[in-house]
C-alpha positions as semicolon CSV with decimal commas, in nm:
position;residue;x (nm);y (nm);z (nm)
1;X;1,286;1,235;-2,664
2;X;1,452;1,425;-2,947
3;X;1,723;1,543;-2,712
4;X;1,879;1,191;-2,715
5;X;2,014;1,030;-3,031
6;X;1,830;0,703;-3,101
7;X;2,123;0,478;-3,005
8;X;2,179;0,661;-2,675
9;X;1,808;0,651;-2,596
10;X;1,793;0,275;-2,656
11;X;2,100;0,224;-2,442
12;X;1,943;0,426;-2,161
13;X;1,615;0,239;-2,190
14;X;1,788;-0,096;-2,153
15;X;2,014;0,016;-1,869
16;X;1,766;0,231;-1,677
17;X;1,665;0,060;-1,347
18;X;1,304;0,175;-1,391
19;X;1,259;-0,021;-1,711
20;X;1,297;0,271;-1,948
21;X;1,144;0,562;-1,760
22;X;1,364;0,860;-1,829
23;X;1,364;1,193;-1,652
24;X;1,258;1,462;-1,894
25;X;1,464;1,782;-1,898
26;X;1,289;2,079;-1,743
27;X;1,057;1,865;-1,529
28;X;1,264;1,759;-1,222
29;X;1,009;1,872;-0,957
30;X;0,740;1,649;-1,106
31;X;0,985;1,360;-1,129
32;X;1,086;1,414;-0,766
33;X;0,718;1,419;-0,666
34;X;0,655;1,093;-0,851
35;X;0,951;0,930;-0,679
36;X;0,832;1,050;-0,338
37;X;0,472;0,942;-0,401
38;X;0,584;0,604;-0,532
39;X;0,808;0,544;-0,231
40;X;0,533;0,640;0,014
41;X;0,265;0,438;-0,165
42;X;0,483;0,129;-0,157
43;X;0,503;0,167;0,221
44;X;0,135;0,217;0,292
45;X;-0,077;0,052;0,026
46;X;-0,011;-0,316;0,057
47;X;-0,311;-0,534;0,138
48;X;-0,227;-0,594;0,503
49;X;-0,148;-0,232;0,587
50;X;-0,484;-0,115;0,458
51;X;-0,670;-0,390;0,646
52;X;-0,479;-0,331;0,972
53;X;-0,540;0,043;0,960
54;X;-0,908;-0,019;0,889
55;X;-0,940;-0,250;1,193
56;X;-0,745;-0,013;1,420
57;X;-0,979;0,263;1,306
58;X;-1,238;0,102;1,535
59;X;-1,008;0,152;1,834
60;X;-0,693;0,019;2,002
61;X;-0,639;-0,355;1,979
62;X;-0,412;-0,623;2,120
63;X;-0,211;-0,839;1,882
64;X;-0,424;-1,156;1,883
65;X;-0,753;-0,965;1,866
66;X;-0,614;-0,766;1,574
67;X;-0,503;-1,088;1,404
68;X;-0,852;-1,239;1,437
69;X;-1,020;-0,927;1,299
70;X;-0,784;-0,883;1,004
71;X;-0,839;-1,239;0,888
72;X;-0,601;-1,480;0,721
73;X;-0,276;-1,312;0,820
74;X;0,017;-1,500;0,969
75;X;0,166;-1,394;1,299
76;X;0,494;-1,312;1,122
77;X;0,331;-1,092;0,857
78;X;0,117;-0,911;1,115
79;X;0,420;-0,843;1,336
80;X;0,619;-0,717;1,037
81;X;0,332;-0,499;0,913
82;X;0,281;-0,349;1,260
83;X;0,655;-0,272;1,285
84;X;0,643;-0,098;0,946
85;X;0,334;0,101;1,047
86;X;0,500;0,201;1,375
87;X;0,824;0,296;1,194
88;X;0,629;0,518;0,953
89;X;0,434;0,688;1,233
90;X;0,088;0,539;1,167
91;X;0,065;0,311;1,472
92;X;0,170;0,339;1,834
93;X;0,265;0,036;2,042
94;X;0,198;0,044;2,416
95;X;0,336;-0,224;2,648
96;X;0,164;-0,272;2,983
97;X;0,415;-0,417;3,232
98;X;0,212;-0,708;3,368
99;X;0,294;-1,076;3,360
100;X;0,279;-1,164;3,074
101;X;0,325;-0,819;2,919
102;X;0,027;-0,685;2,727
103;X;0,085;-0,500;2,403
104;X;-0,178;-0,276;2,249
105;X;-0,169;-0,110;1,909
106;X;-0,350;0,211;1,819
107;X;-0,354;0,459;1,537
108;X;-0,152;0,775;1,587
109;X;-0,276;1,113;1,467
110;X;-0,108;1,042;1,133
111;X;-0,273;0,700;1,124
112;X;-0,613;0,858;1,191
113;X;-0,555;1,094;0,897
114;X;-0,457;0,798;0,679
115;X;-0,774;0,618;0,788
116;X;-0,987;0,865;0,589
117;X;-0,855;0,763;0,245
118;X;-0,844;0,397;0,356
119;X;-1,213;0,412;0,447
120;X;-1,293;0,591;0,121
121;X;-1,106;0,324;-0,074
122;X;-1,283;0,043;0,116
123;X;-1,622;0,204;0,047
124;X;-1,533;0,244;-0,321
125;X;-1,434;-0,124;-0,343
126;X;-1,760;-0,233;-0,179
127;X;-1,963;-0,012;-0,414
128;X;-1,780;-0,122;-0,729
129;X;-1,670;-0,482;-0,677
130;X;-1,952;-0,616;-0,896
131;X;-1,851;-0,385;-1,182
132;X;-1,490;-0,500;-1,149
133;X;-1,597;-0,867;-1,138
134;X;-1,810;-0,810;-1,448
135;X;-1,520;-0,645;-1,633
136;X;-1,287;-0,931;-1,535
137;X;-1,538;-1,189;-1,659
138;X;-1,577;-1,006;-1,993
139;X;-1,201;-0,982;-2,028
140;X;-1,158;-1,354;-1,956
141;X;-1,430;-1,434;-2,209
142;X;-1,258;-1,223;-2,479
143;X;-0,925;-1,387;-2,406
144;X;-1,069;-1,737;-2,423
145;X;-1,238;-1,655;-2,757
146;X;-0,909;-1,523;-2,894
147;X;-0,720;-1,840;-2,797
């Protein structure tokens, strides 16, 4: 960061909305890629999105059936997550005009493509959860010894 005097750099660090992350000169494409990736990841990697996509990977589903299969999700959060997934092109919503109307959700082509990394991540978690639990236990033990 030699291209900023120390005082200016400190001022930028404290006023930068990203908590001090500064764009480096000569590297704008990488910065733009990071911004794009970060924005997209924030849309698609929350807990409920991943679980909903995983369930819909088994086939189209109506709202209440989807809610039962996902688990402890509120109706409000499921509805909001489905709207976000539909807005981003991962899920389609089909309304059958009967009384009462039936609504079915399914993965779009983009959603099916997204299902591949979701499944890979789920498999990785299942294969490695014991290692993560072990690391967390060791960390907690070290922290309690230090206190």
